[in-house]
C-alpha positions in Angstrom: -3.3 -23.4 0.2 -1.9 -23.6 -3.2 1.6 -22.3 -3.4 1.9 -20.2 -6.7 5.3 -18.5 -6.4 7.2 -15.2 -5.6 5.5 -12.0 -6.0 7.1 -8.3 -5.7 4.2 -5.9 -4.7 4.3 -1.9 -4.1 1.0 -1.0 -2.5 -0.3 0.9 0.5 -0.9 -0.7 4.1 -4.6 -0.9 5.0 -5.1 -0.9 8.9 -1.9 -0.5 11.2 0.1 -3.9 11.5 -0.7 -6.2 14.5 1.1 -8.9 16.4 -0.8 -11.9 16.8 0.1 -15.3 18.5 0.6 -18.3 16.3 1.3 -21.4 18.4 4.4 -20.5 20.5 5.7 -17.5 18.0 4.5 -13.7 17.5 4.1 -12.8 14.0 3.5 -9.8 12.4 0.4 -9.3 10.2 -1.0 -6.5 7.9 -2.6 -6.0 4.5 -1.5 -4.7 1.3 -3.6 -3.0 -1.3 -2.5 -3.6 -5.0 -4.6 -0.8 -6.8 -5.2 -1.0 -10.6 -5.5 2.9 -11.4 -7.3 2.6 -15.0 -10.7 2.3 -16.2 -12.3 -0.3 -18.4 -14.0 0.6 -21.9 -16.8 0.0 -20.3 -16.3 2.5 -17.6 -16.0 0.3 -14.6 -13.2 0.8 -12.8 -10.9 -2.3 -11.5 -11.2 -2.8 -7.6 -8.0 -3.0 -5.6 -6.7 -6.4 -4.7 -6.0 -7.0 -1.1 -2.8 -9.6 0.0 -2.5 -10.4 3.7 1.3 -10.1 4.7 2.8 -12.4 7.5 6.2 -11.8 8.8 7.9 -14.5 11.0 9.7 -13.1 14.1 13.4 -11.7 13.5 14.9 -8.7 14.2 14.4 -7.0 11.0 10.9 -7.9 11.6 10.8 -5.9 15.2 12.4 -2.8 13.2 9.6 -3.1 10.3 7.0 -3.3 12.8 8.3 0.0 14.6 8.7 2.0 10.9 5.4 0.8 8.9 1.9 2.1 9.6 -1.5 2.4 7.9 -1.6 3.7 4.7 2.1 3.9 4.2 3.2 2.7 0.9 5.2 -0.2 0.9 7.5 -2.6 -1.3 6.8 -6.4 -0.5 8.7 -9.8 -1.9 7.3 -12.9 -0.7 5.8 -16.6 -1.7 2.2 -16.0 -2.6 -0.4 -18.3 -1.6 -4.0 -18.7 -2.8 -6.6 -20.0 -0.8 -10.6 -20.4 -2.1 -13.2 -20.7 0.5 -16.9 -20.2 0.4 -16.6 -18.7 -3.5 -14.3 -15.6 -2.7 -10.1 -15.8 -3.4 -8.1 -14.9 -0.6 -4.2 -14.0 -1.5 -1.5 -13.9 1.1 2.5 -13.4 0.9 4.4 -15.2 3.1 8.4 -15.5 4.2 8.0 -12.0 3.2 10.8 -8.7 2.7 9.2 -5.5 3.5 10.7 -2.0 2.6 9.0 1.3 2.9 8.7 3.4 0.1 10.0 6.9 0.9 8.3 9.6 -0.9 4.8 11.1 -1.4 2.1 9.0 -2.3 0.8 9.4 -5.8 -2.5 11.3 -4.5 -0.3 13.4 -2.2 1.9 14.4 -5.1 -1.1 15.5 -7.2 -2.2 18.2 -5.0 1.0 19.4 -4.2 1.1 23.2 -5.7 5.2 23.2 -5.7 7.1 23.8 -9.0 9.0 20.6 -8.4 5.8 18.4 -8.6 4.2 20.6 -11.6 7.5 19.7 -13.5 7.3 16.0 -12.9 5.8 14.3 -16.1 2.5 12.4 -16.2 2.0 8.8 -14.9 1.7 6.7 -18.1 -1.2 4.8 -18.9 -1.5 1.6 -20.4 -2.1 1.5 -24.0 -5.2 1.0 -25.4 -6.5 -2.5 -25.5 -4.3 -3.8 -22.5 -7.5 -2.9 -20.2 -8.9 -6.2 -20.6 -7.9 -9.4 -19.2 
């Protein structure tokens, strides 16, 4: 694996986190999706990018395992690795710190009819021309 560097990510957990055995240690693994929410000029929507997150054993990992579940929004900071196999690129975060994001997900907030969410400003869109890489 080629090390890329430190990455800060806010995204949604895919499936429920799982404990896995690696050698003599149990590690907590789960995946987080980073969703690109805009559409390019040609009408194509950019796909979600998935990251595999591995948390090594610690008291903090045990606490995180009890707090997080599938679909939950989380803030993750970790060392990003990139692995290319069979023409596909796989991203992973190791030595990660995970914090659950408190509050409704953005799609939950848009469905709410309360006056507080109606007064919330609209989510900013990227300026024209910034949707191409």
